[in-house]
C-alpha positions in Angstrom: -249.9 -34.8 -91.2 -247.5 -32.0 -90.8 -245.1 -33.7 -88.1 -245.6 -37.1 -90.8 -244.3 -35.0 -93.5 -241.4 -33.9 -91.4 -240.4 -37.6 -91.3 -240.8 -38.4 -94.7 -239.0 -35.2 -95.4 -235.9 -35.7 -93.1 -233.0 -36.9 -95.0 -231.6 -39.2 -92.1 -235.1 -41.3 -92.8 -234.0 -41.1 -96.5 -230.9 -42.3 -95.9 -232.0 -45.3 -93.7 -234.5 -46.0 -96.1 -231.6 -46.3 -99.0 -228.9 -48.2 -97.0 -231.9 -50.9 -96.5 -232.5 -50.8 -100.2 -228.4 -51.2 -101.1 -227.9 -53.5 -98.8 -230.5 -56.0 -100.0 -229.2 -55.7 -103.4 -225.8 -56.0 -102.5 -227.6 -59.6 -101.0 -229.3 -60.2 -104.0 -226.5 -59.5 -106.0 -224.3 -62.0 -103.7 -226.8 -65.3 -104.1 -226.7 -64.8 -107.7 -222.7 -64.3 -108.2 -222.7 -67.4 -105.6 -225.6 -69.5 -107.9 -223.9 -68.4 -111.2 -220.5 -69.6 -109.7 -221.7 -73.0 -109.0 -223.9 -73.5 -112.2 -220.2 -72.7 -114.1 -218.1 -74.9 -111.8 -220.6 -77.6 -112.7 -220.5 -77.0 -116.7 -216.6 -77.0 -116.6 -216.8 -80.5 -114.1 -219.6 -81.9 -116.5 -216.8 -81.3 -120.1 -214.0 -82.6 -118.4 -215.9 -85.7 -117.1 -217.1 -86.2 -120.7 -213.9 -86.0 -121.9 -212.4 -87.8 -120.0 -215.0 -90.5 -119.8 -214.8 -90.8 -123.9 -210.8 -91.2 -123.4 -211.0 -94.1 -121.2 -213.5 -95.9 -123.3 -211.6 -95.2 -126.4 -210.8 -98.3 -127.0 -214.8 -99.8 -127.2 -215.7 -96.8 -128.5 -213.4 -97.4 -131.9 -215.1 -100.8 -132.2 -218.4 -100.5 -130.6 -219.2 -96.7 -131.3 -220.2 -93.9 -129.3 -223.1 -96.0 -128.0 -220.5 -96.9 -125.0 -220.2 -94.0 -123.5 -224.3 -93.6 -124.2 -225.5 -94.8 -120.5 -222.9 -91.7 -118.9 -224.3 -89.0 -120.5 -228.0 -90.3 -119.7 -227.2 -90.1 -116.2 -225.2 -86.9 -116.8 -228.3 -85.4 -118.4 -230.5 -87.3 -115.2 -228.4 -85.1 -112.9 -228.8 -82.3 -114.3 -232.7 -82.9 -114.5 -232.5 -83.6 -110.4 -230.3 -80.4 -110.2 -232.8 -78.3 -111.5 -235.9 -80.0 -110.1 -233.7 -80.4 -106.2 -232.7 -76.2 -106.4 -236.7 -75.2 -106.7 -237.8 -77.0 -104.0 -237.6 -75.1 -101.0 -235.2 -76.8 -98.6 -237.0 -76.2 -95.7 -239.4 -78.4 -96.7 -237.4 -81.4 -96.0 -237.2 -80.1 -92.1 -240.8 -80.8 -91.5 -241.0 -83.7 -89.0 -243.2 -86.0 -91.3 -241.0 -84.9 -93.8 -238.0 -86.2 -92.3 -239.6 -88.8 -90.5 -240.9 -90.7 -93.7 -237.3 -89.5 -95.5 -235.5 -91.9 -92.9 -237.9 -94.9 -92.9 -238.0 -95.2 -96.8 -233.9 -94.8 -96.4 -233.9 -97.7 -94.1 -236.5 -99.7 -96.2 -234.2 -99.3 -99.0 -231.1 -100.4 -97.2 -232.7 -103.1 -95.7 -234.4 -104.5 -98.6 -231.1 -104.6 -100.3 -229.9 -107.3 -97.7 -233.0 -108.9 -97.4 -233.3 -109.1 -101.0 -229.6 -110.8 -101.6 -230.6 -113.7 -98.7 -233.7 -115.0 -101.3 -232.2 -117.1 -104.2 -235.0 -116.1 -106.8 -233.8 -112.8 -106.5 -229.7 -113.2 -107.3 -229.9 -111.7 -110.5 -231.8 -108.1 -109.0 -229.6 -108.0 -106.2 -226.0 -109.8 -107.1 -223.3 -110.2 -105.4 -220.2 -108.0 -106.4 -216.5 -109.1 -105.8 -218.1 -110.2 -102.0 -220.3 -106.9 -101.9 -224.2 -106.5 -102.1 -225.5 -102.9 -102.4 -227.1 -102.8 -106.1 -230.5 -103.2 -107.6 -230.8 -104.7 -111.3 -233.8 -104.3 -113.2 -233.2 -104.6 -116.5 -230.3 -102.3 -117.6 -230.3 -100.3 -114.8 -228.6 -100.6 -112.0 -229.6 -98.6 -108.7 -227.0 -98.7 -105.6 -229.2 -97.6 -102.3 -226.5 -97.1 -99.9 -224.9 -94.0 -102.7 -228.9 -92.3 -103.0 -229.1 -92.6 -99.4 -226.1 -89.8 -98.7 -228.4 -87.0 -99.2 -231.2 -88.1 -97.2 -228.6 -89.2 -94.1 -227.2 -85.6 -94.8 -230.6 -84.3 -94.3 -231.8 -86.7 -91.5 -228.8 -85.5 -89.0 -229.2 -81.6 -90.1 -232.5 -81.6 -88.8 -231.5 -82.9 -85.7 -228.7 -80.6 -85.6 -231.0 -77.8 -86.1 -233.2 -79.0 -83.0 -229.7 -79.4 -80.7 -229.2 -75.6 -81.3 -232.1 -74.4 -80.8 -232.7 -76.3 -77.3 -229.1 -75.3 -76.6 -228.1 -79.0 -76.1 -224.8 -79.9 -74.6 -221.7 -81.9 -76.6 -223.1 -85.3 -75.0 -226.7 -84.8 -75.6 -226.1 -83.4 -79.4 -223.9 -86.5 -79.4 -226.3 -89.2 -78.3 -229.3 -87.8 -80.5 -227.2 -87.8 -83.6 -225.8 -91.4 -82.5 -228.8 -94.0 -83.1 -229.4 -92.7 -86.6 -225.6 -92.7 -87.9 -225.6 -96.0 -86.1 -228.5 -97.5 -88.3 -227.0 -96.2 -91.4 -223.4 -98.0 -91.1 -224.9 -101.1 -89.9 -227.0 -101.5 -92.6 -224.5 -100.5 -95.1 -221.7 -102.8 -93.1 -224.7 -105.8 -93.7 -223.6 -105.1 -97.3 -219.9 -105.6 -96.9 -219.6 -101.6 -98.6 -216.5 -100.5 -96.6 -215.6 -97.9 -99.0 -219.3 -96.3 -98.3 -219.2 -96.7 -94.3 -216.7 -95.0 -94.2 -218.1 -91.9 -96.5 -220.9 -92.0 -94.1 -218.4 -91.5 -91.1 -216.7 -88.9 -92.4 -219.7 -87.0 -93.6 -221.2 -87.7 -90.0 -218.0 -86.4 -88.1 -217.5 -83.3 -90.5 -220.9 -82.4 -89.5 -220.2 -83.2 -86.1 -217.4 -80.6 -86.2 -219.2 -77.8 -87.2 -221.7 -77.8 -84.6 -221.6 -76.0 -81.3 -220.0 -79.4 -79.8 -216.8 -78.4 -77.6 -213.1 -78.8 -78.9 -212.5 -81.7 -75.7 -214.9 -84.3 -77.2 -213.7 -83.9 -81.1 -210.1 -84.0 -79.6 -211.6 -87.5 -77.7 -212.7 -88.7 -80.9 -209.8 -87.9 -83.4 -207.5 -90.1 -80.4 -210.1 -92.9 -80.3 -209.9 -92.8 -84.1 -206.1 -92.8 -84.6 -205.3 -95.2 -81.9 -208.2 -97.3 -83.5 -206.6 -97.0 -87.1 -203.2 -97.6 -85.5 -203.8 -101.0 -83.8 -205.4 -102.0 -86.8 -202.1 -101.3 -89.0 -200.1 -102.6 -85.9 -202.3 -106.2 -86.2 -201.7 -106.7 -89.7 -198.2 -106.1 -89.9 -197.6 -108.8 -87.2 -199.7 -111.2 -89.4 -197.0 -113.7 -91.1 -200.0 -115.9 -92.6 -202.1 -113.7 -94.8 -204.0 -116.4 -97.6 -206.9 -117.2 -94.4 -207.9 -113.5 -94.0 -210.3 -111.6 -95.5 -209.7 -109.4 -98.0 -210.6 -106.5 -96.2 -207.3 -107.7 -94.5 -205.6 -107.9 -97.3 -205.8 -104.7 -98.7 -204.7 -103.0 -95.6 -201.7 -105.2 -95.7 -200.8 -104.5 -99.4 -201.6 -100.9 -98.4 -199.1 -100.7 -95.6 -196.5 -102.6 -98.0 -197.1 -99.9 -100.6 -196.6 -96.8 -98.1 -194.0 -98.7 -96.2 -191.9 -100.6 -98.9 -193.1 -99.2 -102.5 -194.1 -102.6 -103.2 -196.9 -103.8 -105.1 -197.8 -106.9 -105.8 -199.8 -108.8 -108.6 -203.5 -109.2 -106.5 -204.4 -106.6 -104.0 -202.0 -104.0 -104.9 -201.9 -104.3 -108.4 -204.6 -101.6 -109.1 -202.5 -99.0 -106.9 -199.2 -100.2 -108.7 -200.5 -99.3 -112.0 -202.7 -96.1 -111.0 -199.3 -94.6 -109.8 -197.7 -95.5 -113.3 -200.3 -93.8 -114.9 -200.0 -90.6 -112.7 -196.1 -90.4 -113.0 -196.2 -91.2 -116.7 -198.2 -88.1 -117.0 -195.6 -85.9 -115.2 -196.0 -82.3 -115.3 -197.9 -81.7 -118.3 -199.4 -85.1 -119.4 -199.0 -86.9 -122.2 -201.8 -85.1 -123.9 -205.7 -85.9 -124.7 -206.4 -89.1 -125.8 -202.5 -90.3 -125.3 -202.7 -92.8 -122.3 -202.2 -96.1 -122.3 -203.1 -97.7 -119.0 -206.6 -97.4 -119.9 -205.8 -99.9 -122.4 -206.9 -103.3 -120.1 -203.9 -102.2 -117.7 -205.7 -101.0 -115.2 -209.1 -102.3 -113.9 -211.8 -100.8 -112.3 -210.5 -97.4 -114.3 -213.9 -96.6 -115.3 -215.1 -95.8 -111.6 -213.0 -95.9 -108.9 -209.4 -95.0 -110.6 -210.6 -93.2 -113.5 -208.6 -90.0 -112.2 -205.4 -92.5 -113.4 -206.3 -91.6 -117.0 -207.4 -88.3 -116.6 -203.9 -87.9 -114.5 -201.8 -89.0 -117.1 -203.2 -87.4 -120.4 -203.4 -83.8 -118.4 -200.3 -84.4 -116.1 -199.9 -82.6 -112.6 -200.9 -79.0 -114.1 -204.5 -80.6 -115.2 -204.5 -82.0 -111.7 -204.1 -79.0 -109.9 -206.5 -77.3 -112.1 -209.3 -80.3 -111.3 -208.6 -79.5 -107.9 -209.0 -75.8 -107.5 -212.3 -76.5 -109.7 -213.5 -78.9 -106.7 -212.0 -76.4 -104.1 -213.9 -73.5 -105.6 -217.4 -75.7 -105.0 -216.6 -76.5 -102.4 -215.6 -72.7 -100.7 -219.0 -71.3 -102.3 -220.8 -74.0 -100.3 -219.3 -73.4 -97.3 -219.4 -69.5 -97.7 -223.3 -70.2 -98.3 -223.2 -72.1 -94.8 -221.7 -69.2 -92.8 -224.1 -67.0 -94.5 -227.6 -68.9 -93.7 -228.7 -67.7 -90.3 -231.5 -70.6 -90.1 -229.9 -73.8 -88.4 -231.2 -76.2 -91.0 -229.8 -74.4 -93.8 -226.6 -74.2 -92.3 -226.2 -77.7 -91.5 -227.5 -78.6 -95.1 -225.0 -77.3 -96.7 -222.1 -78.0 -94.3 -223.1 -81.9 -95.0 -223.5 -81.1 -98.4 -219.9 -79.3 -98.8 -218.9 -82.4 -96.5 -219.7 -84.9 -98.6 -218.4 -83.9 -101.8 -215.3 -83.1 -100.2 -214.5 -86.1 -98.6 -215.3 -88.1 -101.4 -212.6 -86.4 -103.6 -210.2 -86.8 -101.1 -210.7 -90.3 -100.6 -210.9 -91.4 -104.3 -207.8 -89.5 -104.9 -205.7 -90.3 -101.8 -206.7 -94.2 -102.8 -205.5 -93.6 -106.7 -202.5 -92.2 -105.5 -201.7 -95.3 -102.5 -201.8 -92.6 -99.5 -205.1 -94.3 -98.4 -206.0 -98.4 -98.8 -208.5 -99.4 -101.4 -212.0 -98.2 -100.6 -214.1 -98.3 -103.6 -215.6 -94.8 -103.3 -216.8 -93.1 -107.1 -215.1 -89.6 -108.2 -217.7 -87.1 -107.8 -219.1 -86.0 -111.2 -216.4 -88.2 -113.1 -216.7 -92.1 -112.5 -219.1 -94.5 -113.9 -222.4 -94.8 -111.8 -225.6 -93.3 -112.0 -226.8 -93.5 -108.3 -223.6 -91.5 -107.3 -224.1 -88.9 -110.1 -227.3 -88.2 -109.2 -227.1 -87.9 -105.7 -224.1 -85.7 -106.3 -226.4 -83.4 -109.0 -229.3 -83.3 -106.3 -226.9 -82.3 -103.2 -225.8 -79.2 -105.5 -229.6 -77.8 -106.5 -229.9 -78.1 -102.8 -227.3 -75.4 -102.2 -229.3 -73.5 -105.3 -232.2 -73.1 -103.5 -230.3 -72.7 -100.0 -228.7 -69.6 -101.8 -232.2 -68.6 -103.1 -234.2 -68.3 -99.9 -231.6 -67.5 -97.0 
């Protein structure tokens, strides 16, 4: 008893206990600080998104009322609800084999359902063709894009496989061949919907997660060289074509992109959108024309509510406004990446990595397309573009990051 008392009164023992408590408190404070930071950045993005959407629809609002943008507000609200729900569900639940299997099966059936539905004439209004592509399900006034919603399940499945690869110490070759079947299933099903932009986004997420795994630099280098060779070969093939009239719309897009990037020429067909988008960014200058004063939204630029919504923002808020917006996204990306770095459990780590890649790649592609740096792919801007599927998915993904911070 006397020895136990001495142990309890030992100053070194007390100091050790105090240090442990302080470390625990410091960790809890860091978790709370990260989550508060995420919520604050989301709040700023929601405010900017709503303001920009109101400005973009100013003409329609003037004649038809605020109900024109009501759908966007509803989707934002639903997205926030999804954010709260996913932030409450323990992220480790998604890592269960049965749950992961169900998620994969549901994803495949959803994507396959769109393809089969598009072949049935009586379902042509439920699964319509939009500019030659399928991928949307319309029931009443609600439109759902399964390929957009399935991005989060795709990340969960890849994170689940990478966790197993880490635990069983797979080498680079085994990691790649473990992931390839799942990746190919998603890519093939999305390509059958003729949605090149979404396929490229899935590819970007996959490569980002693979790069962050324990795969060796040799394989990464081989992949990069192969990809650039493929892209270079495609561009060379397009430049050699003298007659594009019989070629596919995708080839015409690439040809228009090359004309713009090499010759600064944008035609009135495929290249029209990018040309008008550049006019919007250029006329915005350093400080912008001021909120509500943009002109490209008045029927000059098609798709300004979806893929090219940043043109309105750039025109009205200028270079400074764009830098501030990019700073918000980079801060969000930094917090999510730090969550991945601080998480010791492999599934949580790769899940956070995948979500970080999902958001930042989408931002980079959307802005690059609007600025003519990349060909037109049709990728929405997170939180800004009109579209419920994209908003619900991105809010749900960020909610999972909150949960990872809470339980790591």
